[in-house]
Backbone as a ProteinNet text record, in pm:
[ID]
protein_1_A
[PRIMARY]
XXXXXXXXXXXXXXXXXXXXXXXXXXXXXXXXXXXXXXXXXXXXXXXXXXXXXXXXXXXXXXXXXXXXXXXXXXXXXXXXXXXXXXXXXXXXXXXXXXXXXXXXXXXXXXXXXXXXXXXXXXXXXXXXXXXXXXXXXXXXXXXXXXXXXXXXXXXXXXXXXXXXXXXXXXXXXXXXXXXXXXXXXXXX
[TERTIARY]
11248.7	11163.3	11156.6	11272.9	11290.5	11211.9	11235.5	11175.6	11026.4	10970.4	10814.5	10778.6	10863.3	10825.1	10841.6	10943.1	10951.6	10819.2	10792.8	10678.6	10546.5	10534.5	10419.9	10417.8	10524.5	10536.1	10517.1	10555.9	10526.6	10366.4	10321	10177.2	10098.8	10135.6	10078.2	10086.1	10203.6	10218.6	10139.7	10127.2	10041.9	9886.5	9845.7	9711.2	9703.7	9784.3	9784.1	9734.4	9784.4	9738.8	9603.5	9527.8	9396.3	9322.2	9362.6	9293.1	9314.3	9421	9450.2	9354.5	9349.7	9277.5	9120.3	9079.2	8943	8905.8	8983.4	8972.5	8967.4	9056.6	9043.5	8925.3	8875.9	8764.8	8637.8	8642	8505.9	8486.4	8572.6	8559.9	8531.4	8579.2	8571.5	8429.2	8335.9	8202.9	8124	8159.3	8120.1	8145.1	8272.4	8299.9	8242.9	8229.6	8156.9	8009.7	7938.9	7813.6	7793.5	7904.2	7902.5	7893.1	7944.6	7948.5	7789.3	7707.3	7556.2	7495.1	7544.1	7491.5	7598.4	7659.2	7767.5	7711	7782.4	7748.3	7877.1	7860.8	7979.2	8021.3	7907.1	7956.8	8028.3	8008.2	8072.2	8221.5	8248.3	8372.9	8460.3	8397	8456.7	8481.3	8388.7	8419.7	8536.3	8534.7	8653.8	8792.7	8787.4	8911.7	8945.9	8847.2	8873.5	8949.9	8877.7	8925	9073	9106.6	9238.7	9330.8	9285.1	9371.6	9406.3	9283.5	9311.2	9384.1	9386.8	9472.5	9618.2	9646	9781.1	9825.8	9746.9	9782.7	9813.7	9728	9753.4	9896.8	9910.3	10054.1	10159.6	10151.6	10254.5	10268.5	10163.6	10173	10255.2	10221	10292.9	10458.1	10480.5	10624.8	10694.8	10629	10690	10700.5	10597.8	10613.2	10719.4	10739.8	10867.1	10990.8	11003.6	11125.3	11148.3	11035.9	11053.2	11087.3	11032	11062.9	11212.5	11262.8	11407.4	11505.8	11462.6	11530.9	11521.6	11411	11386.8	11475.8	11491.9	11584.8	11738.6	11775.9	11911.2	11931.7	11814.7	11828.5	11842	11766.2	11788.8	11910.2	11974.4	12106.7	12216.1	12198.3	12277.9	12256.2	12136.3	12104.4	12033.6	12110.7	12059.5	11977	11999.4	11912.3	11768.5	11751.9	11611.7	11523.5	11592.7	11529	11464.8	11539.6	11493.8	11368.1	11384.4	11271.1	11146.3	11176.5	11070	10997.4	11070	11004.9	10916.5	10964.3	10886.2	10752.6	10795.2	10656.4	10559.7	10614	10526.2	10441.8	10504.7	10442.6	10329.7	10355.5	10257.7	10136.7	10183.5	10075.9	9987.8	10044.9	9969.3	9890.4	9936.3	9862.6	9738	9754.8	9655.1	9538	9589.6	9487.2	9410.8	9483.7	9414.1	9322.2	9372.9	9280.5	9155.5	9177.6	9043.2	8973	9009	8937.2	8936.9	9039.8	9047.7	9111.2	9054	9109.3	9129.3	9219.8	9249.1	9286.4	9349	9386.8	9263.8	9161.6	9035.7	8967.1	8966.3	8906.1	8983.4	9099.7	9178.4	9147.5	9160.4	9137.2	9000.4	8907.2	8771.3	8763.4	8815.1	8822	8887.9	8986	9055.7	8958.9	8888.6	8795.9	8676.2	8627.6	8522.1	8572.2	8697.2	8752.7	8746.8	8783.5	8786.3	8636.6	8548.9	8399.5	8336.3	8376.2	8305.5	8351.3	8459.6	8512.6	8460.5	8389.2	8340.5	8236	8229.7	8128.7	7995	7975.6	7864.7	7768.2	7822.5	7733.7	7643.8	7530.1	7425	7463.2	7404	7441.6	7402.6	7291.4	7245.2	7361.4	7403.9	7504.2	7645.4	7667.1	7785.7	7773.6	7639.7	7623.6	7629.6	7591.9	7606.8	7748.3	7827	7964.5	8052.2	8009	8058.5	8028.5	7908.8	7872.4	7954.5	7971.5	8045.3	8199.9	8244	8381.6	8398.5	8305.5	8304.6	8301.5	8219.8	8200.7	8342.3	8421.6	8533.1	8645.5	8645.9	8740.8	8722.7	8606.3	8578.5	8619.6	8589.5	8641.8	8785.3	8852.5	8988.4	9045.7	8996.6	9038.5	9008.4	8893.2	8849.2	8952	8978.4	9070	9198.3	9253.8	9376.2	9394.8	9282.5	9292.4	9287.7	9207.7	9192.1	9325.7	9403.6	9522.3	9625	9633.6	9734.6	9715.2	9583.5	9558.1	9598	9628.8	9658.7	9790.2	9815.1	9941	10040.6	10003.8	10079	10168.2	10099.7	10154.2	10232.7	10342.8	10428.6	10442.2	10400.5	10458.1	10607.1	10667.1	10815.1	10885.9	10846	10903.3	10904.7	10792.6	10767.2	10869.9	10875.6	10959.9	11101.8	11143.3	11289.1	11317.8	11234.7	11262.7	11274.6	11185.7	11185	11299.1	11350.3	11465.4	11592	11585.2	11708.7	11697.7	11578.5	11570.9	11621.6	11586.2	11634.4	11782.6	11845.5	11999.1	12056.3	11995.1	12039.1	12019.2	11909.1	11872.2	11787.5	11858.1	11812.1	11666.4	11639.1	11517.1	11400.9	11419.8	11305.8	11209.4	11249.4	11152.3	11054	11126.4	11043	10949.8	10996	10912.2	10795.3	10817.5	10703	10599.9	10646.7	10564.8	10475.6	10540	10480.4	10365.6	10402	10314	10180.7	10212.2	10088.2	10001	10074.7	10009.4	9908.3	9985.6	9913.6	9787.8	9813.7	9703.5	9599	9613.1	9502.1	9433.6	9522.5	9462.6	9367.3	9421.4	9331.2	9217.1	9201.4	9077.7	8977.8	9017.7	8929.9	8810.5
10975.1	10870.8	10823.3	10810	10769.7	10870.7	10996.4	11086.9	11081	11047.4	11030.6	10918.6	10808	10697.8	10730.9	10814.2	10838.3	10925.9	11019.4	11108.5	11029.2	10932.1	10848.6	10763.4	10714.5	10621.6	10710.2	10837.5	10926.8	10954.8	10978.7	11006.1	10889.1	10762.4	10642.6	10620.7	10635.3	10622	10720	10848.1	10939.9	10894	10839.7	10800.6	10680.4	10596.1	10479.3	10513.1	10612.3	10646.6	10676.6	10745.9	10764.7	10625.9	10544.6	10419.3	10337.1	10340.3	10261.2	10332.7	10458	10538.3	10497.3	10482	10449.6	10314.7	10221.6	10088.5	10075.1	10142.5	10135.3	10204.8	10314.1	10387	10302.7	10232.2	10160.5	10040.9	9996.9	9918.9	9973.5	10095.1	10143.6	10176.2	10210.9	10241.2	10105.2	9989	9862	9847.8	9884.2	9859.4	9944.2	10095.9	10180.7	10149.2	10106.2	10069.4	9924.1	9846.9	9713	9740.3	9842.4	9874	9875.2	9911	9915.3	9771	9673.2	9537.6	9428.1	9402.1	9291.1	9171.7	9095.2	8959.4	8892.3	8777.2	8716.2	8774.6	8836.2	8902	9038.8	9102	9223.3	9185.4	9089.7	9042.3	9011.9	8955.2	8927.9	9080.7	9172.6	9295.2	9365.3	9352	9417.6	9361	9218.7	9162.3	9206.9	9217.2	9276.3	9403.1	9485.5	9632.5	9620.6	9557.2	9546.5	9486.6	9394.4	9345.8	9443.1	9521.5	9619.5	9735.8	9773.1	9865.9	9818.5	9685.4	9635.8	9639.7	9601.1	9604.7	9748.2	9854.2	9983.2	10030.1	10003	10018.8	9959.7	9830.2	9768.3	9843.2	9882.4	9962.8	10080.5	10159.9	10274.4	10258.1	10145.7	10137.5	10086.6	10006.6	9969.8	10103.6	10192.4	10307.7	10389.3	10398.8	10469.1	10398.1	10280.5	10225.1	10249.8	10229.6	10245	10414	10494.9	10642.6	10661.6	10591.4	10617.1	10558.7	10441.1	10368.3	10477.1	10547.7	10644.8	10751.1	10800.5	10914.5	10873.9	10754.7	10701.6	10687.3	10646	10635.6	10765.9	10859.7	10982.6	11058.5	11039.3	11085.7	11017.3	10889.6	10813.6	10821.7	10872.7	10891.4	11034.5	11147.5	11273.4	11291.5	11221.3	11252.7	11202	11115.4	11092.5	11199.7	11287.4	11412.2	11496.9	11508	11592.2	11516.1	11384.5	11313.9	11318.1	11314.7	11313.6	11433.6	11549.9	11676.3	11696.9	11640	11635.6	11560.4	11449.1	11352.7	11416.7	11480.1	11537.9	11643.7	11729.5	11828.1	11776.6	11674.9	11601.3	11547.3	11492	11435.9	11528.8	11654.8	11759.7	11823.2	11840.9	11914.4	11815.4	11691	11578.2	11609.1	11610.7	11641.7	11761.7	11869.6	12006	11998.8	11933.9	11933.8	11860.2	11757.1	11676.1	11734.5	11841.1	11924.4	11842.4	11755.5	11677	11765.2	11733.7	11794.9	11703	11603.1	11515.9	11555.5	11668.3	11721.8	11751.4	11812.8	11841.2	11721.2	11599.8	11497	11418.4	11416.6	11360.5	11441.5	11569.4	11644.7	11608.2	11599.5	11579.8	11430.6	11339.4	11207.2	11204.1	11277.4	11284.9	11351.8	11439.9	11503.2	11418.4	11336.9	11227.6	11134.9	11090.2	10993.6	11042.3	11167.8	11222.9	11225.9	11283.1	11296.9	11159.8	11060.8	10928.3	10861.1	10899.8	10819.2	10891	10986	11059.1	10989.1	10966	10889.6	10942.1	11066.3	11150.9	11166.7	11094.3	11109.1	10996.1	11026.4	10918.2	10817.5	10704.2	10599.7	10646.7	10706.4	10779.1	10866.4	10954.6	11047.1	10966.6	10874.7	10783.1	10710.6	10660.8	10594.7	10690.4	10804.7	10907.7	10942.9	10950.2	10982.5	10868.3	10733	10617.4	10630.1	10668.8	10662.9	10785	10891.2	10993.5	10955.3	10894	10845.1	10742.6	10642.6	10543.9	10611.6	10713.7	10769.7	10839.7	10907.6	10980	10885.4	10764.2	10664.6	10608.8	10577.7	10542.1	10654.7	10764.5	10877.6	10880	10886.1	10877.9	10767.2	10641.1	10536.7	10552.9	10604.1	10614.8	10723.9	10833.1	10939.6	10887.5	10801.2	10754.3	10659.7	10574	10488	10566.6	10663.1	10743.2	10811.3	10855	10924.3	10829.4	10722.7	10612.3	10540.5	10540.6	10475.5	10564.2	10683.1	10783.7	10761.9	10731.2	10695.3	10793.1	10933.7	11039.5	11008.7	10946.6	10922.3	10789.5	10788	10672.6	10576	10438.6	10344.7	10312.5	10354.7	10328.1	10411	10525.8	10613.9	10542	10496.1	10402	10295.5	10237.2	10109.8	10141.9	10260.8	10305.9	10343.6	10403.1	10443.9	10319.6	10228.9	10102.9	10019.3	10016.6	9945.6	9998.5	10138.1	10211.5	10177.3	10178.2	10160.5	10022	9914.4	9774.8	9753.4	9852.7	9841	9900.5	10015.2	10080.8	9991.8	9931.3	9839.8	9715.4	9608.4	9481.8	9443.3	9507.4	9479.1	9546.1	9629	9685.6	9602.4	9476.9	9395	9329.6	9279.9	9220	9317.8	9451	9547.3	9568.5	9586.7	9605.8	9495.4	9374.5	9267.1	9260.5	9291	9306.2	9400.8	9515.7	9624.3	9596.5	9524.7	9471.7	9393.7	9292.9	9182.1	9251.1	9354.8	9427.1	9506.6	9563.6	9650.6	9560.1	9440.5	9341.5	9304.4	9270.6	9211.2	9318.6	9449.6	9552.1	9586.7	9551.9	9582.2	9463.8	9370.7	9245.3	9279.8
8035.5	8059	8200.1	8254	8391.6	8495.5	8465.9	8535.6	8543.1	8433.6	8436.9	8527.5	8534.3	8613.7	8751.8	8798	8950.1	8985.4	8884.5	8928.2	8941.7	8850.3	8841.7	8977.7	9011	9120.2	9252.3	9242.8	9362.9	9364.7	9255.1	9235.4	9292.7	9246.5	9286.9	9428.6	9496.9	9632.5	9717	9665.8	9737.3	9718	9621.1	9587	9679.5	9706.4	9776.3	9907.7	9978.1	10099.2	10128.1	10032.4	10042.9	10041.3	9959	9924.3	10050.2	10109.5	10234.4	10347.8	10348.7	10435.2	10414.2	10283.6	10257.8	10304.2	10290.6	10327.6	10482	10541.1	10706.9	10754.1	10684.2	10736.7	10705.4	10596.2	10573.8	10687.3	10745.1	10852.1	10993.9	11004.4	11140.5	11185.9	11098.6	11135.6	11199.1	11132.7	11183.4	11321.7	11353.5	11495.9	11587.9	11533.6	11621.3	11648.8	11539.8	11545.9	11631.5	11628.1	11700.5	11848.5	11899.5	12051.4	12100.6	12005.2	12057.4	12058.8	11982.1	11963.9	11963.6	12074.7	12074.1	12032.8	11933.3	11912.2	11828.8	11774.5	11702.7	11585.7	11507.2	11382.5	11415.7	11532	11595.6	11609.4	11671.2	11701.4	11571.4	11481.6	11357.2	11278	11294.6	11232.9	11295.1	11434.2	11499	11454.6	11425.4	11382.8	11254.8	11160.5	11030.6	11032.8	11126.3	11126.1	11184.8	11275.9	11342.6	11224.3	11143.1	11051.3	10932.2	10902.6	10800	10840.7	10978.5	11029.1	11030.4	11045.4	11041.9	10906	10806.4	10660.1	10617.8	10668.7	10624.4	10685.5	10809.2	10856.5	10790.5	10748.5	10667.5	10519	10476.8	10336	10352.1	10476.8	10503.6	10525.9	10587	10598.5	10476.4	10396.9	10258.9	10169	10187.7	10102.2	10151.1	10278.6	10331	10286.2	10294.4	10237.3	10083.9	10016.4	9854.9	9834.2	9917.7	9897.2	9935.7	10031.6	10063.3	9951.1	9889	9783.1	9665.5	9648	9537.5	9540.6	9672.5	9686.4	9661.1	9703.2	9674.8	9523.3	9456.8	9308.9	9231.7	9286.7	9209	9233.7	9356.5	9372	9284.7	9257.2	9185.5	9043.8	9000.3	8853.8	8843.8	8833.9	8825.8	8699.2	8607.6	8470.3	8495.4	8588.5	8610.5	8680.2	8754.9	8811.9	8686.8	8582.3	8473	8397.3	8385.9	8328.2	8422.1	8554	8643.9	8637.7	8625.9	8618.4	8500.3	8384.6	8274.9	8275.7	8341.3	8361.7	8457.9	8562.9	8662.2	8591.6	8513.6	8438.8	8355.3	8258.6	8201.6	8276	8391.3	8474.8	8539	8596.1	8640.6	8528.2	8409.2	8302	8277.5	8277.1	8241.7	8359.6	8489.5	8601.9	8576.4	8541.9	8524	8397.7	8288.4	8162.6	8191.7	8271.8	8303.2	8416.9	8468.6	8577.4	8713	8726.6	8850.7	8950.7	9081.9	9194.1	9325	9311	9397.5	9543.6	9552.7	9684.2	9765.1	9703.3	9753.6	9805	9719.3	9757.2	9878.5	9878.9	9977.5	10099	10107	10225.4	10272.7	10184.6	10247.1	10307.5	10237.8	10290.3	10436.9	10467.2	10590.2	10684	10637.5	10731.9	10771.9	10671.4	10688.8	10790.3	10785.2	10876.7	11035.8	11029.7	11168.2	11234.4	11142.5	11179.7	11210.4	11133.7	11152.7	11270.2	11323.1	11452.4	11573.8	11561.6	11685.7	11741.9	11883.4	11946.9	11937.6	11933.7	11965.7	11818.5	11713.9	11600.4	11591.1	11530.4	11507.2	11387.3	11386.4	11296.2	11152	11146.6	11007.6	10953.7	11032.2	11007	10959.3	11040.3	11021.3	10880.1	10860.6	10730.8	10611.2	10627.6	10522.6	10495.7	10608.3	10585.5	10504.7	10554.4	10483.5	10327.5	10298.4	10156	10087.7	10145.6	10097.9	10073.1	10175.8	10167.4	10052.2	10035	9935.5	9786.1	9778	9655.1	9619.5	9729.1	9700.4	9651.7	9734.7	9696.5	9560.8	9512.8	9393.1	9278.9	9308.5	9216.8	9200.2	9303.1	9301.8	9226.7	9238.2	9154.5	9014.6	8991.2	8836.7	8775.2	8857.1	8800.8	8774	8876.4	8854.6	8733.3	8720.9	8602.4	8471	8469.5	8339.8	8299.5	8401.9	8376.4	8338	8404.8	8380.5	8251	8186.5	8077	7947.3	7978.9	7870.5	7813	7677.5	7630.5	7655.6	7671.9	7696.9	7835.5	7920.7	8060.6	8036.5	8007.3	7974.2	8090	8057.1	8156.6	8151.1	8043.2	8026.3	8125.4	8152.2	8268	8398	8425.5	8549.2	8556.7	8444.2	8442.2	8449.5	8399.6	8395.7	8542.9	8616.7	8752	8847.7	8827.1	8891.1	8871.4	8756.6	8717.1	8770.9	8777	8830	9001.8	9056.5	9198.8	9220.1	9155.8	9169.2	9141.7	9071.8	9069.7	9187.9	9243.8	9369.6	9493.6	9509.4	9619.6	9575	9596.3	9559.4	9617.3	9736.2	9813.5	9728.3	9624.4	9561.1	9501	9441.3	9386	9479.9	9589.6	9685.8	9755.9	9782.6	9841.9	9755.2	9629.8	9539.4	9534.1	9536.2	9537.7	9671.2	9782.9	9919.8	9897.5	9842.3	9835.6	9771.9	9650.1	9569.6	9642.6	9717	9793.3	9904.1	9968.9	10077.1	10036.9	9904	9860.5	9821.8	9757.3	9712.5	9848.8	9962.5	10072.8	10141.7	10129.1	10194	10119	9992.1	9921.6	9923.8	9985.6	10017.2	10113.7
[MASK]
++++++++++++++++++++++++++++++++++++++++++++++++++++++++++++++++++++++++++++++++++++++++++++++++++++++++++++++++++++++++++++++++++++++++++++++++++++++++++++++++++++++++++++++++++++++++++++

């Protein structure tokens, strides 16, 4: 059970990065287009972008800390590794059964981010890229919800790993709360 939790958390952490990327990207075109028409709303857009970039960086730091705690937890609780492997297999089987290909979507989202930040593309092209990126982000979120709502993908495993992480490092609870708050802030 605890292994499934760690794998779930790993998958969730991996999926959090594209969501953060999506949020940061959504604001970037506004700044790029704002260079053509500076005004008060442009300045506000730039501040939002900077704030979102800061939030994304903070999310990354917390994810790194949690990953380090997870490694310590696995070393202290080898039985979790076996459970995680079983959970990961179930998670991956569910992805395959549903025909999801998150790696391809994440790769395309990263490509779009690079393309959209180029100065020599038109606003129409940038707008199309933003729409595609938003679609990818929405698709990834829906797929994640579908998998996590499956009773076969046990929340108990996630709880077991998190509880073990809390025993290994007392900062875990605070880090998870901070991560939740930052993700909510990022989505605003």
